[in-house]
C-alpha positions in Angstrom: -56.7 90.8 -25.0 -53.5 88.9 -24.2 -55.0 85.7 -25.8 -55.8 87.6 -29.0 -52.2 89.1 -29.2 -50.7 85.6 -28.6 -52.8 84.1 -31.4 -51.8 86.9 -33.8 -48.2 86.4 -32.9 -48.4 82.7 -33.5 -50.1 83.2 -36.9 -47.5 85.7 -38.0 -44.6 83.4 -36.9 -45.8 80.6 -39.2 -43.8 80.4 -42.5 -45.6 81.3 -45.6 -46.5 78.3 -47.9 -44.0 77.9 -50.7 -45.3 78.3 -54.2 -45.5 75.4 -56.6 -45.0 75.6 -60.4 -45.0 73.3 -63.4 -43.2 73.7 -66.7 -44.9 72.4 -69.8 -45.0 72.3 -73.6 -48.1 73.2 -75.6 -49.2 73.5 -79.2 -51.7 75.1 -81.6 -52.5 73.8 -85.0 -53.1 75.5 -88.4 -50.5 76.9 -88.5 -48.5 74.8 -86.1 -47.2 76.8 -83.1 -45.4 75.5 -80.1 -44.5 77.0 -76.8 -42.8 76.3 -73.5 -44.3 77.8 -70.4 -44.3 77.9 -66.7 -47.5 78.0 -64.7 -48.3 78.2 -61.0 -50.1 75.1 -59.8 -51.8 74.1 -56.5 -49.7 73.5 -53.4 -50.8 69.9 -53.4 -49.0 69.4 -56.7 -45.6 69.8 -55.0 -46.1 66.3 -53.6 -45.3 65.3 -57.2 -47.2 62.0 -56.8 -48.9 60.4 -59.8 -52.3 61.8 -58.7 -50.9 65.3 -58.2 -49.3 65.2 -61.7 -52.6 64.1 -63.3 -54.4 66.9 -61.5 -51.8 69.4 -62.8 -52.2 68.0 -66.4 -56.0 68.4 -66.2 -55.9 71.9 -64.8 -53.2 73.1 -67.2 -55.0 71.6 -70.1 -58.2 73.4 -69.2 -56.4 76.8 -68.7 -54.5 76.5 -72.0 -57.5 75.4 -74.0 -59.3 78.6 -73.1 -56.8 80.3 -75.6 -56.8 77.4 -78.1 -53.7 75.7 -76.9 -53.3 71.9 -76.4 -51.1 70.7 -73.6 -48.5 68.3 -74.9 -46.8 67.4 -71.6 -45.9 68.5 -68.2 -42.1 68.4 -67.9 -41.6 68.9 -64.2 -43.2 70.2 -61.0 -41.0 72.3 -58.8 -40.9 75.0 -56.1 -39.5 78.5 -55.9 -35.9 77.2 -56.3 -36.4 76.4 -60.0 -38.4 79.5 -61.0 -35.7 82.0 -61.9 -33.8 79.7 -64.2 -36.9 79.0 -66.3 -38.0 82.7 -66.7 -36.0 83.5 -69.8 -36.9 80.2 -71.6 -40.6 80.6 -71.0 -40.6 84.2 -72.2 -44.2 85.5 -72.7 -45.6 82.3 -71.3 -43.9 82.7 -67.9 -46.7 82.5 -65.4 -49.3 83.4 -68.1 -51.5 80.3 -67.5 
């Protein structure tokens, strides 16, 4: 019983994984529509390596295309610290995809 309590205490003491986000631009044609958005991405993307960035682009492109949007580009990948300042600019596309 003591071991189980110790394990639970250690698990509870570990910090929660920080979230990871990307801001992007997308478009639809006929008529042309553009939007700026913020999306949550995998934790691995926060490494911000070329491979992680490519994975984010592929994942976002797939998510956006389900609603007819085409990803133009990923502007940046960031953590919780950049989320609040992008909320207003993203509007209805804040964490939508």
